[in-house]
PyMOL Python script that loads the backbone (N, CA, C, O; Angstrom):
from pymol import cmd

cmd.read_pdbstr("""\
ATOM      1  N   MET A   1     134.341 115.260 130.484  1.00  0.00           N
ATOM      2  CA  MET A   1     134.440 113.555 130.751  1.00  0.00           C
ATOM      3  C   MET A   1     135.425 113.544 129.352  1.00  0.00           C
ATOM      4  O   MET A   1     135.138 113.941 128.223  1.00  0.00           O
ATOM      5  N   SER A   2     136.786 112.897 129.893  1.00  0.00           N
ATOM      6  CA  SER A   2     137.563 112.658 129.261  1.00  0.00           C
ATOM      7  C   SER A   2     137.282 110.942 128.311  1.00  0.00           C
ATOM      8  O   SER A   2     136.732 109.948 128.786  1.00  0.00           O
ATOM      9  N   HIS A   3     137.914 111.106 126.798  1.00  0.00           N
ATOM     10  CA  HIS A   3     137.564 110.238 125.991  1.00  0.00           C
ATOM     11  C   HIS A   3     137.863 108.901 126.817  1.00  0.00           C
ATOM     12  O   HIS A   3     137.004 108.026 126.707  1.00  0.00           O
ATOM     13  N   GLY A   4     139.132 108.585 127.750  1.00  0.00           N
ATOM     14  CA  GLY A   4     139.120 107.704 128.642  1.00  0.00           C
ATOM     15  C   GLY A   4     138.072 106.670 129.781  1.00  0.00           C
ATOM     16  O   GLY A   4     137.921 105.491 130.102  1.00  0.00           O
ATOM     17  N   ASP A   5     137.351 108.477 130.184  1.00  0.00           N
ATOM     18  CA  ASP A   5     136.234 108.161 130.851  1.00  0.00           C
ATOM     19  C   ASP A   5     134.968 107.477 129.813  1.00  0.00           C
ATOM     20  O   ASP A   5     134.127 106.645 130.154  1.00  0.00           O
ATOM     21  N   ARG A   6     135.125 108.064 128.569  1.00  0.00           N
ATOM     22  CA  ARG A   6     133.896 107.655 128.548  1.00  0.00           C
ATOM     23  C   ARG A   6     133.543 106.205 127.985  1.00  0.00           C
ATOM     24  O   ARG A   6     132.461 105.631 127.860  1.00  0.00           O
ATOM     25  N   GLU A   7     134.976 105.787 127.664  1.00  0.00           N
ATOM     26  CA  GLU A   7     135.192 104.318 126.758  1.00  0.00           C
ATOM     27  C   GLU A   7     134.888 103.378 128.126  1.00  0.00           C
ATOM     28  O   GLU A   7     134.178 102.375 128.059  1.00  0.00           O
ATOM     29  N   LYS A   8     135.519 103.836 129.372  1.00  0.00           N
ATOM     30  CA  LYS A   8     135.007 102.916 130.318  1.00  0.00           C
ATOM     31  C   LYS A   8     133.796 103.297 131.239  1.00  0.00           C
ATOM     32  O   LYS A   8     133.798 102.723 132.328  1.00  0.00           O
ATOM     33  N   LEU A   9     133.258 103.749 131.112  1.00  0.00           N
ATOM     34  CA  LEU A   9     131.497 103.801 130.697  1.00  0.00           C
ATOM     35  C   LEU A   9     130.722 102.862 129.962  1.00  0.00           C
ATOM     36  O   LEU A   9     129.812 102.097 130.284  1.00  0.00           O
ATOM     37  N   LYS A  10     131.478 103.182 128.584  1.00  0.00           N
ATOM     38  CA  LYS A  10     130.624 102.403 128.167  1.00  0.00           C
ATOM     39  C   LYS A  10     130.909 100.644 128.220  1.00  0.00           C
ATOM     40  O   LYS A  10     130.022  99.790 128.190  1.00  0.00           O
ATOM     41  N   LEU A  11     131.981 100.466 128.282  1.00  0.00           N
ATOM     42  CA  LEU A  11     132.145  99.112 128.822  1.00  0.00           C
ATOM     43  C   LEU A  11     131.900  98.495 130.256  1.00  0.00           C
ATOM     44  O   LEU A  11     131.895  97.279 130.448  1.00  0.00           O
ATOM     45  N   LEU A  12     131.675  99.536 131.350  1.00  0.00           N
ATOM     46  CA  LEU A  12     130.506  99.327 132.035  1.00  0.00           C
ATOM     47  C   LEU A  12     129.861  99.103 131.862  1.00  0.00           C
ATOM     48  O   LEU A  12     129.789  97.992 132.388  1.00  0.00           O
ATOM     49  N   GLN A  13     128.501  99.396 131.112  1.00  0.00           N
ATOM     50  CA  GLN A  13     127.559  99.654 130.932  1.00  0.00           C
ATOM     51  C   GLN A  13     126.837  98.265 129.603  1.00  0.00           C
ATOM     52  O   GLN A  13     125.701  97.897 129.303  1.00  0.00           O
ATOM     53  N   ARG A  14     128.065  97.932 129.207  1.00  0.00           N
ATOM     54  CA  ARG A  14     128.118  96.427 128.735  1.00  0.00           C
ATOM     55  C   ARG A  14     128.150  95.093 129.762  1.00  0.00           C
ATOM     56  O   ARG A  14     127.764  93.941 129.566  1.00  0.00           O
ATOM     57  N   VAL A  15     128.835  95.794 131.063  1.00  0.00           N
ATOM     58  CA  VAL A  15     128.773  94.477 131.968  1.00  0.00           C
ATOM     59  C   VAL A  15     127.459  94.975 132.398  1.00  0.00           C
ATOM     60  O   VAL A  15     126.858  94.023 131.899  1.00  0.00           O
ATOM     61  N   LYS A  16     126.941  95.363 132.680  1.00  0.00           N
ATOM     62  CA  LYS A  16     126.039  95.737 133.392  1.00  0.00           C
ATOM     63  C   LYS A  16     124.926  94.571 132.568  1.00  0.00           C
ATOM     64  O   LYS A  16     124.310  93.645 133.097  1.00  0.00           O
ATOM     65  N   LYS A  17     124.930  94.990 131.111  1.00  0.00           N
ATOM     66  CA  LYS A  17     123.549  94.374 129.866  1.00  0.00           C
ATOM     67  C   LYS A  17     124.197  92.780 130.026  1.00  0.00           C
ATOM     68  O   LYS A  17     123.347  91.934 129.744  1.00  0.00           O
ATOM     69  N   LEU A  18     125.458  92.239 130.399  1.00  0.00           N
ATOM     70  CA  LEU A  18     125.913  91.310 130.621  1.00  0.00           C
ATOM     71  C   LEU A  18     124.446  90.742 131.629  1.00  0.00           C
ATOM     72  O   LEU A  18     123.301  90.390 131.343  1.00  0.00           O
ATOM     73  N   ARG A  19     125.199  90.884 132.854  1.00  0.00           N
ATOM     74  CA  ARG A  19     124.965  90.713 133.790  1.00  0.00           C
ATOM     75  C   ARG A  19     123.468  90.490 133.823  1.00  0.00           C
ATOM     76  O   ARG A  19     123.046  89.410 134.237  1.00  0.00           O
ATOM     77  N   GLY A  20     122.519  91.564 133.361  1.00  0.00           N
ATOM     78  CA  GLY A  20     121.033  91.031 133.190  1.00  0.00           C
ATOM     79  C   GLY A  20     120.829  89.965 132.275  1.00  0.00           C
ATOM     80  O   GLY A  20     119.728  89.466 132.508  1.00  0.00           O
ATOM     81  N   GLN A  21     121.341  89.463 131.446  1.00  0.00           N
ATOM     82  CA  GLN A  21     121.223  88.495 130.714  1.00  0.00           C
ATOM     83  C   GLN A  21     121.686  87.239 131.282  1.00  0.00           C
ATOM     84  O   GLN A  21     121.277  86.224 130.717  1.00  0.00           O
ATOM     85  N   LEU A  22     122.587  87.076 132.456  1.00  0.00           N
ATOM     86  CA  LEU A  22     123.190  86.178 132.831  1.00  0.00           C
ATOM     87  C   LEU A  22     122.144  85.640 134.226  1.00  0.00           C
ATOM     88  O   LEU A  22     122.160  84.534 134.765  1.00  0.00           O
ATOM     89  N   ASP A  23     121.346  86.734 134.532  1.00  0.00           N
ATOM     90  CA  ASP A  23     120.263  86.593 135.080  1.00  0.00           C
ATOM     91  C   ASP A  23     118.660  85.983 134.865  1.00  0.00           C
ATOM     92  O   ASP A  23     117.834  85.364 135.534  1.00  0.00           O
ATOM     93  N   ALA A  24     118.781  86.598 133.426  1.00  0.00           N
ATOM     94  CA  ALA A  24     117.917  85.779 132.614  1.00  0.00           C
ATOM     95  C   ALA A  24     118.244  84.623 132.451  1.00  0.00           C
ATOM     96  O   ALA A  24     117.399  83.920 133.005  1.00  0.00           O
ATOM     97  N   VAL A  25     119.092  83.967 131.943  1.00  0.00           N
ATOM     98  CA  VAL A  25     119.451  82.909 131.545  1.00  0.00           C
ATOM     99  C   VAL A  25     119.151  82.192 133.519  1.00  0.00           C
ATOM    100  O   VAL A  25     118.529  81.140 133.662  1.00  0.00           O
ATOM    101  N   GLU A  26     119.439  82.601 134.173  1.00  0.00           N
ATOM    102  CA  GLU A  26     119.574  81.860 136.037  1.00  0.00           C
ATOM    103  C   GLU A  26     118.114  82.025 135.859  1.00  0.00           C
ATOM    104  O   GLU A  26     117.831  80.871 135.535  1.00  0.00           O
ATOM    105  N   ARG A  27     116.829  82.767 135.848  1.00  0.00           N
ATOM    106  CA  ARG A  27     115.306  82.348 135.708  1.00  0.00           C
ATOM    107  C   ARG A  27     115.300  81.226 135.236  1.00  0.00           C
ATOM    108  O   ARG A  27     114.871  80.296 135.918  1.00  0.00           O
ATOM    109  N   LEU A  28     115.890  80.967 133.629  1.00  0.00           N
ATOM    110  CA  LEU A  28     115.180  80.507 132.451  1.00  0.00           C
ATOM    111  C   LEU A  28     115.599  78.721 133.321  1.00  0.00           C
ATOM    112  O   LEU A  28     114.752  77.840 133.470  1.00  0.00           O
ATOM    113  N   LEU A  29     116.862  78.624 133.696  1.00  0.00           N
ATOM    114  CA  LEU A  29     117.561  77.392 134.630  1.00  0.00           C
ATOM    115  C   LEU A  29     116.574  77.206 135.382  1.00  0.00           C
ATOM    116  O   LEU A  29     116.048  76.125 135.118  1.00  0.00           O
ATOM    117  N   ALA A  30     115.823  78.020 136.600  1.00  0.00           N
ATOM    118  CA  ALA A  30     115.626  77.798 137.533  1.00  0.00           C
ATOM    119  C   ALA A  30     113.742  77.469 136.875  1.00  0.00           C
ATOM    120  O   ALA A  30     112.971  76.932 137.671  1.00  0.00           O
ATOM    121  N   GLY A  31     113.354  77.753 135.811  1.00  0.00           N
ATOM    122  CA  GLY A  31     112.147  77.513 136.271  1.00  0.00           C
ATOM    123  C   GLY A  31     111.868  76.645 134.427  1.00  0.00           C
ATOM    124  O   GLY A  31     112.773  76.448 133.616  1.00  0.00           O
ATOM    125  N   GLU A  32     110.563  76.333 134.256  1.00  0.00           N
ATOM    126  CA  GLU A  32     110.690  74.956 133.039  1.00  0.00           C
ATOM    127  C   GLU A  32     110.027  75.830 131.812  1.00  0.00           C
ATOM    128  O   GLU A  32     108.929  75.739 131.263  1.00  0.00           O
ATOM    129  N   GLU A  33     111.086  76.670 131.616  1.00  0.00           N
ATOM    130  CA  GLU A  33     111.471  77.375 130.134  1.00  0.00           C
ATOM    131  C   GLU A  33     111.712  76.399 128.596  1.00  0.00           C
ATOM    132  O   GLU A  33     112.383  75.383 128.775  1.00  0.00           O
ATOM    133  N   ASP A  34     111.449  76.530 127.820  1.00  0.00           N
ATOM    134  CA  ASP A  34     112.021  76.006 126.569  1.00  0.00           C
ATOM    135  C   ASP A  34     113.498  75.969 126.257  1.00  0.00           C
ATOM    136  O   ASP A  34     113.872  77.000 125.697  1.00  0.00           O
ATOM    137  N   CYS A  35     114.150  75.348 126.399  1.00  0.00           N
ATOM    138  CA  CYS A  35     115.623  74.718 125.516  1.00  0.00           C
ATOM    139  C   CYS A  35     115.951  75.857 124.681  1.00  0.00           C
ATOM    140  O   CYS A  35     117.007  76.462 124.866  1.00  0.00           O
ATOM    141  N   GLY A  36     115.288  76.132 123.952  1.00  0.00           N
ATOM    142  CA  GLY A  36     115.452  77.178 122.189  1.00  0.00           C
ATOM    143  C   GLY A  36     115.891  78.476 122.689  1.00  0.00           C
ATOM    144  O   GLY A  36     116.838  79.053 122.154  1.00  0.00           O
ATOM    145  N   ASP A  37     115.146  79.063 123.867  1.00  0.00           N
ATOM    146  CA  ASP A  37     114.999  80.402 124.395  1.00  0.00           C
ATOM    147  C   ASP A  37     116.506  80.211 124.826  1.00  0.00           C
ATOM    148  O   ASP A  37     117.406  80.722 124.160  1.00  0.00           O
ATOM    149  N   LEU A  38     116.777  79.407 126.042  1.00  0.00           N
ATOM    150  CA  LEU A  38     117.981  79.429 127.180  1.00  0.00           C
ATOM    151  C   LEU A  38     118.662  79.363 126.026  1.00  0.00           C
ATOM    152  O   LEU A  38     118.934  80.536 125.773  1.00  0.00           O
ATOM    153  N   LEU A  39     119.179  78.555 125.023  1.00  0.00           N
ATOM    154  CA  LEU A  39     120.038  78.501 124.095  1.00  0.00           C
ATOM    155  C   LEU A  39     120.632  80.057 122.856  1.00  0.00           C
ATOM    156  O   LEU A  39     121.719  80.495 122.480  1.00  0.00           O
ATOM    157  N   MET A  40     118.942  80.463 122.587  1.00  0.00           N
ATOM    158  CA  MET A  40     119.360  81.863 121.792  1.00  0.00           C
ATOM    159  C   MET A  40     119.949  82.695 123.371  1.00  0.00           C
ATOM    160  O   MET A  40     120.938  83.350 123.045  1.00  0.00           O
ATOM    161  N   LEU A  41     119.779  82.803 124.313  1.00  0.00           N
ATOM    162  CA  LEU A  41     120.673  83.798 125.536  1.00  0.00           C
ATOM    163  C   LEU A  41     121.432  83.296 125.631  1.00  0.00           C
ATOM    164  O   LEU A  41     122.342  83.991 125.177  1.00  0.00           O
ATOM    165  N   LEU A  42     121.834  82.338 125.984  1.00  0.00           N
ATOM    166  CA  LEU A  42     123.478  81.744 126.059  1.00  0.00           C
ATOM    167  C   LEU A  42     124.113  82.152 124.634  1.00  0.00           C
ATOM    168  O   LEU A  42     125.316  82.412 124.652  1.00  0.00           O
ATOM    169  N   ALA A  43     123.537  82.223 123.588  1.00  0.00           N
ATOM    170  CA  ALA A  43     124.749  82.882 122.799  1.00  0.00           C
ATOM    171  C   ALA A  43     124.507  84.036 122.813  1.00  0.00           C
ATOM    172  O   ALA A  43     125.458  84.663 122.348  1.00  0.00           O
ATOM    173  N   ALA A  44     123.323  84.952 123.258  1.00  0.00           N
ATOM    174  CA  ALA A  44     123.793  86.230 123.067  1.00  0.00           C
ATOM    175  C   ALA A  44     124.584  86.823 124.217  1.00  0.00           C
ATOM    176  O   ALA A  44     124.981  87.988 124.228  1.00  0.00           O
ATOM    177  N   VAL A  45     124.829  85.737 125.402  1.00  0.00           N
ATOM    178  CA  VAL A  45     125.614  86.242 126.279  1.00  0.00           C
ATOM    179  C   VAL A  45     127.032  86.091 125.479  1.00  0.00           C
ATOM    180  O   VAL A  45     127.761  87.080 125.401  1.00  0.00           O
ATOM    181  N   ARG A  46     127.356  85.051 124.983  1.00  0.00           N
ATOM    182  CA  ARG A  46     128.685  84.547 124.846  1.00  0.00           C
ATOM    183  C   ARG A  46     129.361  85.488 123.518  1.00  0.00           C
ATOM    184  O   ARG A  46     130.545  85.452 123.184  1.00  0.00           O
ATOM    185  N   GLY A  47     128.308  86.304 122.885  1.00  0.00           N
ATOM    186  CA  GLY A  47     128.552  87.333 121.950  1.00  0.00           C
ATOM    187  C   GLY A  47     128.577  88.603 122.339  1.00  0.00           C
ATOM    188  O   GLY A  47     128.886  89.468 121.519  1.00  0.00           O
ATOM    189  N   GLY A  48     128.199  88.996 123.900  1.00  0.00           N
ATOM    190  CA  GLY A  48     128.520  90.042 124.537  1.00  0.00           C
ATOM    191  C   GLY A  48     129.769  89.867 125.071  1.00  0.00           C
ATOM    192  O   GLY A  48     130.649  90.699 124.852  1.00  0.00           O
ATOM    193  N   VAL A  49     130.001  88.722 125.863  1.00  0.00           N
ATOM    194  CA  VAL A  49     131.526  88.878 126.344  1.00  0.00           C
ATOM    195  C   VAL A  49     132.393  88.870 125.532  1.00  0.00           C
ATOM    196  O   VAL A  49     133.419  89.550 125.570  1.00  0.00           O
ATOM    197  N   ASN A  50     132.002  87.924 124.521  1.00  0.00           N
ATOM    198  CA  ASN A  50     133.376  88.081 123.254  1.00  0.00           C
ATOM    199  C   ASN A  50     133.884  89.792 122.150  1.00  0.00           C
ATOM    200  O   ASN A  50     134.867  90.246 121.565  1.00  0.00           O
ATOM    201  N   SER A  51     132.586  90.128 122.414  1.00  0.00           N
ATOM    202  CA  SER A  51     132.495  91.782 122.419  1.00  0.00           C
ATOM    203  C   SER A  51     133.233  93.042 123.093  1.00  0.00           C
ATOM    204  O   SER A  51     133.852  94.030 122.698  1.00  0.00           O
ATOM    205  N   LEU A  52     132.806  92.433 124.425  1.00  0.00           N
ATOM    206  CA  LEU A  52     133.720  93.315 125.794  1.00  0.00           C
ATOM    207  C   LEU A  52     134.571  92.779 125.745  1.00  0.00           C
ATOM    208  O   LEU A  52     135.322  93.712 125.460  1.00  0.00           O
ATOM    209  N   MET A  53     135.572  91.433 125.811  1.00  0.00           N
ATOM    210  CA  MET A  53     137.049  91.389 125.153  1.00  0.00           C
ATOM    211  C   MET A  53     137.804  92.163 123.664  1.00  0.00           C
ATOM    212  O   MET A  53     138.914  92.668 123.498  1.00  0.00           O
ATOM    213  N   GLY A  54     136.843  92.007 122.909  1.00  0.00           N
ATOM    214  CA  GLY A  54     137.802  92.771 121.771  1.00  0.00           C
ATOM    215  C   GLY A  54     137.378  94.117 121.791  1.00  0.00           C
ATOM    216  O   GLY A  54     137.136  94.529 120.657  1.00  0.00           O
ATOM    217  N   GLU A  55     137.250  94.730 122.457  1.00  0.00           N
ATOM    218  CA  GLU A  55     137.092  96.290 123.147  1.00  0.00           C
ATOM    219  C   GLU A  55     138.242  96.419 123.845  1.00  0.00           C
ATOM    220  O   GLU A  55     139.162  97.212 123.643  1.00  0.00           O
ATOM    221  N   VAL A  56     138.140  95.641 124.626  1.00  0.00           N
ATOM    222  CA  VAL A  56     139.221  95.681 125.999  1.00  0.00           C
ATOM    223  C   VAL A  56     140.445  95.497 125.263  1.00  0.00           C
ATOM    224  O   VAL A  56     141.235  96.422 125.074  1.00  0.00           O
ATOM    225  N   LEU A  57     140.623  94.293 124.834  1.00  0.00           N
ATOM    226  CA  LEU A  57     142.025  94.010 123.886  1.00  0.00           C
ATOM    227  C   LEU A  57     142.318  95.608 122.748  1.00  0.00           C
ATOM    228  O   LEU A  57     143.284  96.357 122.895  1.00  0.00           O
ATOM    229  N   GLU A  58     141.413  95.761 121.876  1.00  0.00           N
ATOM    230  CA  GLU A  58     141.975  96.860 120.956  1.00  0.00           C
ATOM    231  C   GLU A  58     142.042  98.235 121.722  1.00  0.00           C
ATOM    232  O   GLU A  58     142.797  99.107 121.291  1.00  0.00           O
ATOM    233  N   MET A  59     141.087  98.508 123.119  1.00  0.00           N
ATOM    234  CA  MET A  59     142.457  99.468 123.976  1.00  0.00           C
ATOM    235  C   MET A  59     143.075  99.049 124.311  1.00  0.00           C
ATOM    236  O   MET A  59     143.897  99.924 124.582  1.00  0.00           O
ATOM    237  N   HIS A  60     143.541  97.950 124.660  1.00  0.00           N
ATOM    238  CA  HIS A  60     145.265  97.546 125.050  1.00  0.00           C
ATOM    239  C   HIS A  60     146.365  98.122 124.196  1.00  0.00           C
ATOM    240  O   HIS A  60     147.324  98.864 124.411  1.00  0.00           O
ATOM    241  N   ILE A  61     145.858  97.491 123.125  1.00  0.00           N
ATOM    242  CA  ILE A  61     146.916  97.313 121.780  1.00  0.00           C
ATOM    243  C   ILE A  61     146.964  99.195 121.683  1.00  0.00           C
ATOM    244  O   ILE A  61     148.066  99.731 121.803  1.00  0.00           O
ATOM    245  N   ARG A  62     145.559 100.175 121.439  1.00  0.00           N
ATOM    246  CA  ARG A  62     145.620 101.198 121.310  1.00  0.00           C
ATOM    247  C   ARG A  62     146.839 102.104 121.849  1.00  0.00           C
ATOM    248  O   ARG A  62     147.734 102.818 121.398  1.00  0.00           O
ATOM    249  N   PHE A  63     146.195 101.515 123.441  1.00  0.00           N
ATOM    250  CA  PHE A  63     146.891 102.456 124.275  1.00  0.00           C
ATOM    251  C   PHE A  63     148.181 102.336 125.113  1.00  0.00           C
ATOM    252  O   PHE A  63     148.785 103.209 125.736  1.00  0.00           O
ATOM    253  N   HIS A  64     148.532 100.564 124.908  1.00  0.00           N
ATOM    254  CA  HIS A  64     149.877 100.187 125.378  1.00  0.00           C
ATOM    255  C   HIS A  64     150.838  99.422 124.469  1.00  0.00           C
ATOM    256  O   HIS A  64     151.820  98.694 124.619  1.00  0.00           O
ATOM    257  N   LEU A  65     150.068  99.944 123.390  1.00  0.00           N
ATOM    258  CA  LEU A  65     151.206  98.953 122.230  1.00  0.00           C
ATOM    259  C   LEU A  65     151.773 100.515 121.609  1.00  0.00           C
ATOM    260  O   LEU A  65     152.984 100.622 121.417  1.00  0.00           O
ATOM    261  N   THR A  66     150.896 101.658 121.319  1.00  0.00           N
ATOM    262  CA  THR A  66     151.384 102.333 120.359  1.00  0.00           C
ATOM    263  C   THR A  66     151.458 103.886 120.599  1.00  0.00           C
ATOM    264  O   THR A  66     152.491 104.488 120.306  1.00  0.00           O
ATOM    265  N   ASP A  67     150.092 104.707 121.266  1.00  0.00           N
ATOM    266  CA  ASP A  67     150.350 105.849 121.967  1.00  0.00           C
ATOM    267  C   ASP A  67     151.404 105.988 122.605  1.00  0.00           C
ATOM    268  O   ASP A  67     151.796 104.823 122.530  1.00  0.00           O
ATOM    269  N   GLY A  68     152.382 106.648 123.333  1.00  0.00           N
ATOM    270  CA  GLY A  68     153.174 106.690 124.325  1.00  0.00           C
ATOM    271  C   GLY A  68     153.797 105.381 125.161  1.00  0.00           C
ATOM    272  O   GLY A  68     154.348 105.410 126.261  1.00  0.00           O
ATOM    273  N   ALA A  69     153.526 104.154 124.253  1.00  0.00           N
ATOM    274  CA  ALA A  69     154.229 103.062 124.781  1.00  0.00           C
ATOM    275  C   ALA A  69     156.299 103.025 125.008  1.00  0.00           C
ATOM    276  O   ALA A  69     157.237 103.598 124.454  1.00  0.00           O
ATOM    277  N   LYS A  70     156.208 102.406 125.689  1.00  0.00           N
ATOM    278  CA  LYS A  70     157.973 102.538 126.156  1.00  0.00           C
ATOM    279  C   LYS A  70     158.300 101.987 124.759  1.00  0.00           C
ATOM    280  O   LYS A  70     158.712 102.719 123.860  1.00  0.00           O
ATOM    281  N   GLU A  71     158.068 100.439 124.589  1.00  0.00           N
ATOM    282  CA  GLU A  71     157.879  99.775 122.894  1.00  0.00           C
ATOM    283  C   GLU A  71     156.711  99.528 122.090  1.00  0.00           C
ATOM    284  O   GLU A  71     155.689  98.861 122.251  1.00  0.00           O
ATOM    285  N   GLN A  72     157.266 100.424 120.977  1.00  0.00           N
ATOM    286  CA  GLN A  72     155.628 101.105 120.476  1.00  0.00           C
ATOM    287  C   GLN A  72     156.056  99.960 119.133  1.00  0.00           C
ATOM    288  O   GLN A  72     157.128  99.509 118.728  1.00  0.00           O
ATOM    289  N   ILE A  73     154.512  99.770 118.692  1.00  0.00           N
ATOM    290  CA  ILE A  73     154.438  99.081 117.416  1.00  0.00           C
ATOM    291  C   ILE A  73     153.711 100.051 116.406  1.00  0.00           C
ATOM    292  O   ILE A  73     152.648 100.616 116.662  1.00  0.00           O
ATOM    293  N   ALA A  74     154.622 100.212 114.882  1.00  0.00           N
ATOM    294  CA  ALA A  74     154.175 100.637 114.169  1.00  0.00           C
ATOM    295  C   ALA A  74     152.313 100.736 113.572  1.00  0.00           C
ATOM    296  O   ALA A  74     151.658  99.821 113.074  1.00  0.00           O
ATOM    297  N   PRO A  75     152.015 101.693 113.764  1.00  0.00           N
ATOM    298  CA  PRO A  75     150.105 102.042 114.026  1.00  0.00           C
ATOM    299  C   PRO A  75     149.475 100.681 113.106  1.00  0.00           C
ATOM    300  O   PRO A  75     148.606  99.910 113.513  1.00  0.00           O
ATOM    301  N   GLU A  76     150.125 100.628 111.850  1.00  0.00           N
ATOM    302  CA  GLU A  76     149.469  99.098 110.875  1.00  0.00           C
ATOM    303  C   GLU A  76     149.620  98.110 110.929  1.00  0.00           C
ATOM    304  O   GLU A  76     149.043  97.361 110.141  1.00  0.00           O
ATOM    305  N   LEU A  77     150.652  97.538 112.094  1.00  0.00           N
ATOM    306  CA  LEU A  77     150.529  96.616 112.926  1.00  0.00           C
ATOM    307  C   LEU A  77     149.764  96.374 113.596  1.00  0.00           C
ATOM    308  O   LEU A  77     149.167  95.300 113.524  1.00  0.00           O
ATOM    309  N   ALA A  78     149.397  97.669 114.867  1.00  0.00           N
ATOM    310  CA  ALA A  78     147.980  97.554 115.498  1.00  0.00           C
ATOM    311  C   ALA A  78     146.844  97.085 114.806  1.00  0.00           C
ATOM    312  O   ALA A  78     146.169  96.082 115.038  1.00  0.00           O
ATOM    313  N   GLU A  79     146.707  98.032 113.834  1.00  0.00           N
ATOM    314  CA  GLU A  79     144.970  97.418 113.317  1.00  0.00           C
ATOM    315  C   GLU A  79     145.271  96.249 112.685  1.00  0.00           C
ATOM    316  O   GLU A  79     144.282  95.517 112.719  1.00  0.00           O
ATOM    317  N   ASP A  80     146.101  95.795 112.180  1.00  0.00           N
ATOM    318  CA  ASP A  80     146.242  94.115 112.026  1.00  0.00           C
ATOM    319  C   ASP A  80     146.172  93.212 113.110  1.00  0.00           C
ATOM    320  O   ASP A  80     145.502  92.181 113.169  1.00  0.00           O
ATOM    321  N   LEU A  81     146.857  93.652 113.886  1.00  0.00           N
ATOM    322  CA  LEU A  81     146.801  92.942 115.175  1.00  0.00           C
ATOM    323  C   LEU A  81     145.177  92.850 115.795  1.00  0.00           C
ATOM    324  O   LEU A  81     144.798  91.985 116.585  1.00  0.00           O
ATOM    325  N   ILE A  82     144.399  93.866 115.281  1.00  0.00           N
ATOM    326  CA  ILE A  82     142.852  94.820 116.298  1.00  0.00           C
ATOM    327  C   ILE A  82     142.065  93.908 114.936  1.00  0.00           C
ATOM    328  O   ILE A  82     140.938  93.578 115.302  1.00  0.00           O
ATOM    329  N   ASP A  83     142.319  93.510 113.733  1.00  0.00           N
ATOM    330  CA  ASP A  83     141.892  92.919 113.017  1.00  0.00           C
ATOM    331  C   ASP A  83     141.822  91.544 113.377  1.00  0.00           C
ATOM    332  O   ASP A  83     140.724  91.040 113.614  1.00  0.00           O
ATOM    333  N   LEU A  84     142.814  90.917 113.439  1.00  0.00           N
ATOM    334  CA  LEU A  84     143.264  89.285 113.732  1.00  0.00           C
ATOM    335  C   LEU A  84     142.179  89.148 114.743  1.00  0.00           C
ATOM    336  O   LEU A  84     141.312  88.301 114.526  1.00  0.00           O
ATOM    337  N   VAL A  85     142.111  89.986 115.986  1.00  0.00           N
ATOM    338  CA  VAL A  85     141.577  89.530 117.289  1.00  0.00           C
ATOM    339  C   VAL A  85     140.140  89.753 116.780  1.00  0.00           C
ATOM    340  O   VAL A  85     139.454  88.734 116.859  1.00  0.00           O
ATOM    341  N   ARG A  86     139.633  90.633 116.372  1.00  0.00           N
ATOM    342  CA  ARG A  86     138.122  90.801 116.210  1.00  0.00           C
ATOM    343  C   ARG A  86     137.937  89.513 115.171  1.00  0.00           C
ATOM    344  O   ARG A  86     137.139  88.616 115.441  1.00  0.00           O
ATOM    345  N   ALA A  87     138.391  89.505 114.488  1.00  0.00           N
ATOM    346  CA  ALA A  87     138.237  87.797 113.686  1.00  0.00           C
ATOM    347  C   ALA A  87     137.868  86.546 114.298  1.00  0.00           C
ATOM    348  O   ALA A  87     136.951  85.777 114.009  1.00  0.00           O
ATOM    349  N   TYR A  88     138.749  86.481 115.197  1.00  0.00           N
ATOM    350  CA  TYR A  88     138.887  85.373 116.122  1.00  0.00           C
ATOM    351  C   TYR A  88     137.990  85.288 116.904  1.00  0.00           C
ATOM    352  O   TYR A  88     137.283  84.295 117.074  1.00  0.00           O
ATOM    353  N   LEU A  89     137.913  86.419 117.520  1.00  0.00           N
ATOM    354  CA  LEU A  89     136.229  86.124 118.451  1.00  0.00           C
ATOM    355  C   LEU A  89     134.851  86.393 118.039  1.00  0.00           C
ATOM    356  O   LEU A  89     133.871  86.620 118.748  1.00  0.00           O
ATOM    357  N   LYS A  90     134.972  86.313 116.500  1.00  0.00           N
ATOM    358  CA  LYS A  90     133.351  86.086 115.983  1.00  0.00           C
ATOM    359  C   LYS A  90     132.853  84.663 116.111  1.00  0.00           C
ATOM    360  O   LYS A  90     131.705  84.378 115.771  1.00  0.00           O
TER     361      LYS A  90
END
""", "prot")
cmd.dss("prot")
cmd.show_as("cartoon", "prot")
cmd.util.cbc("prot")
cmd.orient("prot")
């Protein structure tokens, strides 16, 4: 299994986890559950989506803007950009 395949599998596993969390949100909304539990679950979903977005953006920066890209940027600039994106998504 190549590095890219492992990364893709990891991202797909994150999506499955998010799907499970969203299913739990739906169950809580359909029932008579505590709003606090729903808010905590929604915060977890938001964090999971932000984390997934950060991973995909990092992969995009690393593979499309540095390694072998037509218009490369300096590796240091790529790392700065990744740090900036991750800070914004927190």
